[in-house]
C-alpha positions in Angstrom: 127.4 61.3 94.9 128.2 62.8 91.5 124.7 63.3 90.6 123.8 64.5 93.9 126.8 67.3 93.1 125.5 67.8 89.3 121.8 68.6 90.4 122.8 70.5 93.5 125.2 72.7 91.2 122.3 73.4 88.4 119.8 73.8 91.3 122.0 76.5 93.2 123.1 77.9 89.4 119.3 77.9 88.3 118.2 79.7 91.7 121.2 82.4 91.3 119.8 83.1 87.7 116.3 84.1 89.0 118.1 86.2 92.1 119.8 87.9 89.7 117.2 88.4 86.5 114.8 89.8 89.2 117.2 93.3 90.0 118.9 92.8 86.4 115.6 93.4 84.4 114.4 96.4 86.4 117.7 97.7 86.3 117.6 97.2 82.4 114.7 99.2 81.8 115.6 102.1 84.2 118.6 102.0 83.0 118.0 101.7 79.2 114.9 104.9 79.8 117.3 107.0 81.4 120.2 106.4 78.9 118.3 107.3 75.8 116.4 110.4 77.7 117.6 112.6 75.0 115.6 111.3 72.2 112.2 112.1 73.9 109.3 110.8 75.6 107.9 109.1 72.2 111.4 106.7 72.2 111.0 105.2 75.7 109.5 102.0 74.3 112.7 101.3 71.8 114.7 102.4 74.8 113.4 99.9 77.2 114.1 97.1 74.3 117.8 98.6 73.9 118.0 98.2 77.3 116.9 94.8 78.0 118.8 93.8 75.1 121.8 94.8 76.5 121.3 93.1 79.3 120.5 90.0 77.3 123.7 89.8 75.4 126.5 91.5 77.6 125.0 89.2 80.4 125.2 85.6 78.2 128.5 85.9 76.0 130.6 87.5 79.7 129.1 84.6 81.1 130.4 82.1 78.6 133.9 84.1 78.4 134.7 85.3 81.7 137.4 84.1 84.6 134.9 84.5 87.2 132.2 81.9 87.6 129.5 83.8 89.3 129.9 86.8 87.6 126.4 88.8 86.3 127.0 91.6 83.1 124.7 94.2 82.7 124.3 98.0 82.6 125.2 100.2 85.4 124.9 103.5 86.4 127.9 104.7 85.9 127.8 103.3 82.0 124.4 104.6 81.9 125.8 108.5 82.4 128.3 108.0 79.4 125.6 106.7 77.5 123.6 110.2 78.3 126.9 111.9 77.5 127.5 110.0 73.9 124.1 110.2 72.8 123.3 114.4 73.3 127.2 114.9 71.9 125.6 112.4 69.0 122.6 114.6 68.7 124.5 117.5 68.0 127.3 116.2 65.7 124.7 114.4 63.7 121.9 117.6 63.8 123.9 119.4 60.2 122.8 116.4 58.5 119.1 116.9 57.7 119.3 115.6 54.3 119.9 111.9 56.1 116.3 110.3 57.4 115.7 108.2 60.6 117.0 110.8 63.1 117.0 107.9 65.5 118.8 105.1 63.4 121.7 107.4 63.2 122.4 108.4 67.0 121.4 104.8 67.8 123.7 103.4 65.0 126.8 105.7 65.9 126.4 105.1 69.4 126.7 101.0 68.6 129.8 101.7 67.2 130.9 103.2 70.3 130.2 100.4 72.4 131.7 98.1 69.6 135.2 100.1 69.8 135.1 99.6 73.7 134.3 96.5 74.0 137.1 95.2 71.2 139.5 98.2 73.2 138.3 95.8 76.6 139.4 92.4 74.9 142.6 93.8 73.7 143.4 95.0 77.6 142.7 91.6 79.0 144.3 89.5 76.3 147.2 91.3 76.7 147.3 91.1 80.1 147.6 95.1 80.6 144.1 95.5 82.2 145.4 95.9 86.2 146.4 99.2 84.4 143.1 100.7 85.1 143.6 100.2 88.2 146.1 103.2 88.8 142.9 105.8 88.6 143.2 107.7 91.9 140.5 106.8 94.3 139.4 110.2 95.1 138.8 110.9 91.1 136.8 107.1 91.2 134.5 108.3 94.2 134.0 111.7 93.1 132.7 110.4 89.7 131.0 107.5 91.1 129.4 109.8 93.3 128.5 112.5 90.6 126.9 109.6 88.7 124.6 108.9 91.7 123.4 113.0 91.6 123.1 112.7 88.2 121.0 109.6 87.7 118.9 111.2 90.5 118.9 114.3 89.0 117.6 112.7 85.4 114.9 111.3 86.9 113.0 113.9 89.0 111.1 115.3 86.0 109.1 111.7 85.7 109.0 111.5 89.4 107.1 114.8 89.6 104.9 113.9 86.2 106.4 117.3 84.5 106.9 116.9 80.7 109.9 118.2 79.7 113.3 116.9 78.6 115.8 117.3 81.5 117.4 120.5 82.7 117.8 121.0 85.8 117.0 125.0 85.6 113.7 123.9 84.0 112.8 121.4 87.0 112.9 123.8 89.1 111.4 126.7 86.8 108.2 123.8 86.3 108.0 122.9 89.8 104.8 124.1 90.0 103.8 121.9 87.1 104.6 119.0 89.1 101.6 116.3 89.9 101.4 115.7 93.7 99.6 112.1 92.7 102.2 111.1 90.3 105.2 112.4 93.2 103.2 110.4 96.0 103.8 107.0 93.9 107.4 107.9 92.9 107.8 108.9 96.9 106.0 105.4 98.0 108.5 103.5 95.4 111.4 104.8 96.7 110.3 104.0 100.1 109.4 100.6 98.8 112.8 99.9 98.1 114.7 101.1 100.6 112.3 99.3 103.0 112.8 95.8 101.2 116.7 96.3 100.8 116.0 96.7 105.0 113.7 94.3 105.9 112.7 91.9 103.0 115.8 89.2 102.1 114.0 86.8 99.6 113.3 89.1 96.9 115.1 92.0 95.1 114.6 95.6 96.7 114.1 96.8 92.7 111.6 94.4 91.8 109.7 94.7 95.1 110.0 98.4 94.4 108.3 98.0 91.2 105.4 96.1 92.2 104.4 97.9 95.2 105.1 100.8 92.9 103.0 99.9 90.3 100.6 98.5 92.3 100.0 101.5 93.7 99.5 103.7 91.0 96.8 101.5 89.1 95.1 101.2 92.4 95.1 105.0 92.9 93.9 105.5 89.4 91.3 102.9 89.7 89.6 105.0 93.0 90.7 108.5 91.6 91.0 108.4 87.9 91.1 112.0 87.3 93.8 112.5 89.8 96.2 109.9 88.2 98.1 111.5 85.0 101.4 110.3 84.9 103.2 108.7 82.0 103.8 105.0 81.2 106.3 103.0 79.4 103.9 102.8 75.9 103.1 99.6 73.7 106.1 97.5 73.7 105.5 96.0 70.5 107.4 93.2 68.4 108.0 95.1 65.9 109.9 97.7 67.3 112.7 94.7 67.9 114.1 95.5 64.2 114.8 99.0 65.2 117.1 97.8 68.0 119.5 96.0 65.5 122.2 98.3 64.5 122.8 96.9 61.0 119.6 98.7 60.5 120.9 101.6 61.5 124.5 101.4 59.7 122.6 101.8 56.4 121.3 105.1 57.2 124.9 106.5 57.0 127.0 107.9 54.5 130.8 109.1 54.6 130.8 112.6 55.6 128.6 111.3 57.9 130.7 108.3 59.2 134.2 111.1 59.0 132.2 113.3 61.6 131.2 110.7 64.1 134.2 109.0 64.1 136.7 111.4 66.5 133.6 110.6 68.9 133.3 106.7 68.1 136.9 106.6 69.2 137.0 108.7 71.8 133.8 107.6 73.4 134.8 103.9 73.0 137.7 104.3 75.2 135.8 105.9 78.1 133.5 102.6 78.0 136.6 100.4 78.0 137.8 102.4 81.2 134.9 102.8 83.4 133.4 99.0 82.4 137.0 97.7 83.0 137.0 99.4 86.2 133.4 97.9 87.3 134.2 94.5 86.3 137.7 94.2 88.2 136.3 95.4 91.2 133.1 93.2 90.8 135.9 90.4 90.3 137.8 90.9 93.1 135.0 91.6 95.0 133.5 88.1 94.6 136.7 86.5 95.0 137.5 88.2 98.3 134.1 86.6 99.4 134.6 83.1 97.7 138.0 83.0 98.9 138.9 81.7 95.2 141.2 83.7 92.5 140.3 84.5 89.4 141.9 85.9 86.3 140.8 89.3 85.5 142.3 89.4 82.2 140.1 87.2 81.1 137.1 88.8 83.2 138.1 92.1 80.8 138.3 89.7 77.7 134.6 88.3 78.7 133.0 91.9 79.0 134.5 92.7 76.0 132.8 90.2 73.8 130.0 90.7 75.9 129.8 94.3 74.6 130.9 93.7 70.7 127.7 90.7 70.8 125.4 93.6 72.6 126.5 96.2 70.3 125.0 94.5 67.1 121.4 94.8 69.1 122.0 97.5 71.3 123.5 100.3 72.0 124.2 100.5 75.7 126.8 99.7 77.4 127.4 97.0 80.1 129.8 95.9 83.0 130.0 93.4 85.5 128.0 93.8 88.3 128.5 93.5 92.3 124.7 93.5 93.3 123.8 91.2 90.5 127.0 88.7 90.9 126.2 89.1 94.6 122.8 88.2 94.6 123.4 85.4 92.4 126.3 84.0 94.1 124.2 84.1 97.6 121.5 82.1 96.0 123.6 78.9 95.5 125.4 80.0 92.3 128.5 77.9 90.8 129.6 77.9 87.5 129.3 80.3 84.8 125.7 78.3 83.3 124.1 80.6 86.1 124.8 83.8 83.8 123.4 82.0 81.1 120.2 81.2 83.0 120.0 84.7 83.5 120.0 85.9 80.2 117.7 83.7 78.7 115.2 84.0 81.5 115.4 87.6 80.9 114.5 86.8 77.0 112.0 85.0 78.2 110.1 87.4 80.8 110.5 89.8 78.4 109.0 88.3 75.5 105.8 86.8 77.4 105.4 90.2 79.8 106.5 93.0 77.1 102.5 93.9 77.1 102.8 94.5 80.9 106.1 96.0 81.3 105.0 98.7 78.9 102.6 99.5 81.7 104.6 100.4 84.5 104.5 104.0 85.4 107.7 106.3 84.5 107.3 107.4 88.1 107.9 104.1 89.6 110.7 103.3 87.4 112.0 106.8 88.5 111.5 106.0 92.4 113.9 102.5 91.5 116.8 104.2 89.8 116.6 107.7 92.6 116.8 104.3 95.4 119.7 103.1 93.2 121.4 106.0 92.8 121.4 106.9 96.8 122.7 103.8 97.2 125.6 104.2 94.7 127.1 107.2 96.9 130.2 106.7 98.6 131.1 108.4 101.4 134.2 107.3 102.8 136.1 111.0 102.0 133.1 112.9 104.1 133.3 110.2 106.8 137.5 111.2 106.9 136.7 114.7 107.1 134.5 114.0 109.9 136.6 112.7 111.7 139.5 114.9 110.9 137.0 117.6 112.0 136.1 116.0 115.4 140.4 115.9 116.6 140.5 119.2 115.0 143.0 118.5 113.4 142.3 118.9 109.2 144.6 116.9 107.3 146.1 118.4 104.1 145.4 115.2 102.1 142.2 114.6 103.6 141.1 118.2 102.6 142.6 117.9 99.0 141.1 114.5 98.8 137.8 116.4 99.5 138.0 119.3 96.8 139.3 116.4 94.5 136.2 114.5 95.0 134.1 117.7 95.2 135.0 119.0 92.2 134.6 116.0 89.8 131.0 115.7 91.7 130.2 119.4 90.2 131.6 118.9 86.6 129.9 115.4 86.2 126.7 117.0 87.1 126.6 120.4 85.5 129.2 120.1 82.6 130.6 116.5 81.4 131.9 113.3 83.2 134.4 113.1 80.8 135.9 116.6 81.7 135.2 115.8 85.4 137.8 112.6 85.0 140.0 114.6 83.0 140.3 117.8 86.1 140.3 115.2 88.7 143.2 113.1 87.5 145.2 116.3 86.8 144.6 117.9 89.6 146.0 114.8 91.1 148.7 114.6 88.8 149.6 118.0 90.0 149.6 117.2 93.7 151.8 113.9 92.6 154.5 115.9 91.2 154.5 118.8 93.7 154.9 116.4 96.8 157.4 114.3 94.9 159.8 117.4 94.0 159.3 118.3 97.3 160.8 114.8 99.0 163.2 114.1 96.7 166.3 114.9 98.4 166.0 112.2 101.4 168.8 113.4 103.5 172.1 115.3 103.4 175.2 114.9 105.5 178.8 115.5 105.8 181.6 112.9 106.0 182.9 114.1 109.5 180.1 113.0 111.1 179.3 109.7 108.4 181.9 107.9 107.0 182.7 105.2 105.0 182.9 101.3 106.0 187.0 101.6 105.4 188.5 100.5 108.7 191.5 103.1 109.1 194.1 103.9 111.7 193.2 106.2 114.4 195.1 109.4 113.4 193.3 108.6 109.7 189.8 108.4 111.8 190.6 111.8 112.9 191.9 113.7 110.4 188.7 112.6 108.6 186.2 114.2 111.4 188.3 116.9 111.1 188.1 117.6 107.5 185.5 114.9 106.3 183.3 118.0 105.7 184.6 118.6 102.7 182.6 115.7 101.5 178.9 116.0 101.0 176.9 113.6 100.6 172.9 113.5 99.5 170.4 111.2 99.3 167.8 111.3 97.0 164.5 108.5 96.6 161.7 108.3 94.1 161.5 109.7 90.5 164.3 112.4 89.0 162.2 114.5 86.6 161.1 117.5 85.9 159.2 118.2 89.0 162.2 117.3 91.1 165.4 117.7 89.2 165.5 121.6 89.7 165.1 120.7 93.7 168.4 118.5 94.0 170.5 121.2 91.9 169.3 123.8 94.5 169.9 121.5 97.6 173.3 121.2 96.1 174.2 124.8 95.4 173.2 125.9 99.0 174.9 122.7 100.8 177.9 122.7 98.7 180.0 126.2 99.5 182.5 124.1 101.3 182.6 120.8 100.2 185.2 119.3 97.5 183.7 116.2 97.0 179.6 115.8 96.6 178.1 112.4 96.5 174.8 111.4 94.8 173.2 108.4 96.4 170.6 107.1 93.9 170.0 104.0 95.2 166.2 104.9 96.0 165.9 106.7 92.6 163.3 104.7 90.9 163.3 107.0 87.6 165.3 109.5 85.7 164.2 111.6 82.8 165.7 113.7 80.2 165.0 116.7 82.4 166.6 115.1 85.0 169.6 114.0 83.2 170.1 117.1 82.1 170.3 118.9 85.7 172.8 115.8 86.7 174.9 117.3 83.6 174.6 121.2 84.9 175.3 120.0 88.5 178.9 118.4 87.5 179.7 121.4 85.1 179.1 123.9 87.8 181.1 122.0 90.5 183.6 121.6 88.0 184.1 125.0 87.2 184.6 126.0 91.0 187.2 122.8 91.3 185.0 120.6 92.7 184.1 117.0 92.2 180.7 115.3 91.3 180.6 111.3 92.2 177.5 109.4 91.9 176.9 106.1 93.5 174.8 103.3 92.6 174.6 103.6 89.2 176.4 100.6 87.0 176.9 99.5 83.5 173.7 97.8 82.1 171.5 99.3 84.9 167.9 101.4 83.6 169.7 104.6 85.0 173.2 104.5 83.2 171.2 102.8 80.1 168.7 106.3 80.5 172.4 108.6 81.4 174.2 107.3 78.1 171.2 108.1 75.8 171.9 112.0 77.0 175.9 111.1 76.9 176.2 111.9 80.7 178.1 108.9 81.6 181.1 110.2 79.2 180.6 113.9 80.4 180.8 113.2 84.0 183.4 110.6 83.7 182.9 106.5 84.2 185.5 106.6 87.2 182.6 109.2 89.1 180.2 106.2 89.1 179.9 103.8 91.6 178.9 100.3 92.8 177.5 101.8 96.4 177.6 105.2 98.2 180.7 103.2 100.3 183.1 102.5 97.4 182.0 106.5 96.5 182.9 107.5 100.2 185.8 105.4 100.1 187.4 107.5 96.9 187.0 110.6 98.3 187.9 110.1 101.6 191.0 108.8 100.0 191.5 112.0 98.1 191.5 114.0 101.4 193.9 111.8 103.1 196.6 111.9 100.1 195.7 115.8 99.9 196.4 115.6 103.7 199.7 113.7 103.1 197.8 111.6 105.9 197.8 108.6 103.5 200.5 107.5 101.3 198.4 105.3 98.2 200.4 101.7 98.2 203.1 102.4 100.9 203.7 99.8 103.7 203.5 100.5 107.2 206.4 99.8 109.7 205.0 97.9 112.8 205.7 100.5 115.5 203.1 102.6 113.4 200.1 100.7 114.2 197.6 101.5 116.4 197.4 98.2 118.2 201.4 99.4 119.2 201.0 102.3 120.9 203.0 102.8 123.9 205.3 100.3 123.2 208.6 100.1 124.0 211.5 98.9 121.9 211.9 95.5 123.9 208.2 95.4 124.1 207.9 95.4 119.9 211.0 92.9 119.8 209.4 90.6 122.2 205.9 90.9 120.0 208.3 91.0 116.5 210.2 87.7 117.7 206.5 85.5 117.4 204.8 87.2 114.3 204.8 85.6 111.0 205.4 87.7 107.6 203.0 86.7 104.9 202.6 87.7 101.6 199.2 87.5 99.2 197.9 87.8 96.0 194.9 89.4 94.7 191.6 87.1 95.4 193.4 85.2 98.4 191.0 84.3 101.1 193.0 85.3 104.3 190.3 84.2 107.0 187.1 82.2 105.6 183.4 82.9 107.4 183.0 79.8 110.4 187.2 79.3 110.1 187.3 78.0 114.3 191.3 79.6 114.3 192.0 82.8 116.3 194.9 83.8 114.8 195.4 88.0 115.3 196.7 89.8 111.9 198.1 93.0 111.2 198.5 94.3 107.4 200.9 96.7 106.8 200.4 97.0 103.4 197.2 97.3 100.4 193.9 96.3 100.8 191.8 93.6 102.6 187.6 93.3 102.0 185.6 91.7 104.5 183.0 89.5 103.4 179.5 87.7 104.2 177.5 85.0 102.5 173.7 85.7 102.4 171.5 83.1 103.3 169.0 84.2 101.1 171.1 83.5 97.8 174.1 81.8 99.3 175.6 85.3 97.8 178.4 87.2 99.1 178.1 90.9 100.2 181.0 93.0 101.0 180.8 94.9 104.5 183.9 96.6 104.4 187.0 97.1 103.6 190.6 97.4 105.7 193.2 99.8 105.2 196.9 99.1 105.4 198.1 99.7 109.2 194.9 97.8 110.9 194.9 95.0 112.8 191.8 92.7 112.5 190.7 89.3 113.6 190.7 90.6 117.1 187.3 89.4 117.7 187.6 85.7 117.3 190.9 85.8 119.4 188.7 87.1 122.2 185.7 85.7 122.0 186.8 81.8 120.9 184.2 81.8 118.6 183.8 80.7 115.2 184.8 83.4 112.6 181.7 85.8 111.5 183.1 86.9 107.9 185.4 86.2 105.6 188.5 88.6 104.7 189.5 88.6 100.6 192.5 90.4 99.3 192.0 93.5 97.0 195.2 93.8 94.9 198.7 92.2 96.9 199.0 92.5 101.1 201.5 92.1 103.1 200.6 91.0 106.5 202.4 90.4 109.7 200.1 87.2 111.6 200.4 85.9 115.1 199.4 82.5 115.8 197.2 82.4 118.7 199.6 79.9 120.0 202.3 82.5 120.0 200.0 84.7 121.9 199.1 82.2 124.5 203.4 81.9 124.6 203.6 85.9 125.1 200.7 85.7 128.1 202.9 83.1 129.6 206.4 84.5 129.3 205.5 88.3 129.5 202.1 88.7 130.3 202.1 92.5 131.1 202.9 92.8 127.2 200.4 90.7 125.9 198.1 92.6 128.3 199.2 95.8 126.9 198.4 94.2 123.2 195.0 93.6 124.9 194.3 96.6 126.0 194.8 98.4 122.8 192.7 96.2 120.7 189.8 97.0 123.6 190.4 100.6 123.3 190.6 100.4 118.9 186.8 98.8 119.0 185.9 101.1 121.2 186.8 104.0 119.7 185.3 103.2 116.0 181.7 101.6 118.1 181.6 105.3 119.6 181.9 106.3 115.7 179.7 103.8 114.7 177.3 105.2 117.6 177.3 108.7 116.2 176.8 107.8 112.9 173.8 106.2 113.7 172.6 109.3 115.5 173.2 111.3 112.4 171.6 109.1 110.0 168.3 108.7 112.3 168.0 112.6 113.1 168.1 113.2 109.6 
């Protein structure tokens, strides 16, 4: 059984390698010629060798070291357009060094250095497991970049497709349209149609290979029938001695120090670009393979493997490579299971190239142009345009869709007409600017006054009514997202507009993810401005050791605002502000002891009725941290808090930790729910500081019901009225929060 499984795996890997090679080889040839287009027609045979070498070595080493077994690497459309820019830029840089010989070798050697730097950076990204950062390039930029690459590939092939012997410039193509060779153009169009036909109707042969075979056959049949009509160029003689020009060690010998200093900025810059683009393509391919197979692969290991592949390819080529989805799926669909399929693919390409190089040299350039143009059309990403079509059909053009389309079109135009690097930079800048604007506008989540929403502290009815009348002196501003240079000014403006009658301004920073130096300075400005007008700034959800606390500490904002003005949560900040208002209105005096007759539960009681209840109460004193009620207890006693404060806490099921729900002020009764519904206690009550309590044991309550039912019913009625008042208050708070 094991032997059979091994043979099945080897067979699957072999057929997967064959399928991948039939796609990889035509692309290697076509992309090689396209990438070194700027070096002229005489360099085409060497360009083919460089393209094939890049495919062989990147495929081999990526297969050996990557984390995805069926990943096949090779030159790609986006990286080919990057190479076009690299070669053009290096030609301009090297042109003044006329005293140096072998211009081709200098350009190729410099491009190979770019590739080596890119491969090393790529491996480092994977090694330090930060490769996922490349995923944060905005999708409209990626989409526009891919579309620009596709269009650039197509436009670069037009001279070869039409049989026009000129260097690529779109204006020149239009100017020399009259020089188009009809026979050559017809062969190119036939090849293009063959690739499209094979993609839809022929499943057992790769479309690029089918188009290459069909187009080449048509070319030589037409040449045999009408020799004078066909004049399109072919690749040329690929001699084995040309291999030495591909070894970039030969190229590097031609360098001198002045030239090295001149090309160094381009080498580092383009190396970074190669790293980013190759990494994005490789990780996208790896993710798609994992989705297809249902397995999870280490994308960082894929980057290490692809980086090693690019470094290895830099010694024998100058053409960058990346993981390819098309090649990898062909490999996978033919039965490949292990990394040896990639090794066999590279060896097959080497074998085919050595045996059939003379025949490959006879492939017409118009046929290759037809294949590359077909590949270019397959690269187009039309998702943004489909969104636009859907929006136009609905007659509601969404602003974000319009902006994404604008970014897409901007990147396309700049990629084709100016420079792909500039296109990416401009696209990211537009996206970032849009993010900053949107973030800056939405940083204020909501605002409300505390006559509408109060803290969770349970107070007596008189205090609640006072806060409903005077709670507008407390303004709460809830923030969200990063508080930075793009949004901090908006916060200051909102507070300045809204605080005209507020005494306490509470900034809720629960949802603030980051704060920079500008955001810190604006907080200090808000504090200083409020202080001048006798107002107080309170900040919630910042505590010592927290990331935001550290950011504010560096700017000395903690001490300037005042440590006592920072609170663990918004509820504690609201409690503090409410207490200050109550103290100012002499509605609440700190640490005073309430008489029983002042408590809401005894509203409307006569002296005789009060004495009847008091005779059944047990006075009790507690110290800080004492537990009065424990969650889950079955007792039904009623508690009347006459001095001090207690907190209500519940135990969280997720981590078994306690969470504070609210606090209860002196003058308030608690424990009434269990008395009424005869169910276990739903929360614990813990003392904060010293407290004085009168407890009505449940047995004493039953005795009151039997001996004086009217008094007991009056007690129950007042409990119900207090609960309904708080329920109405909570309903109003929910309504305000939902509406804001």
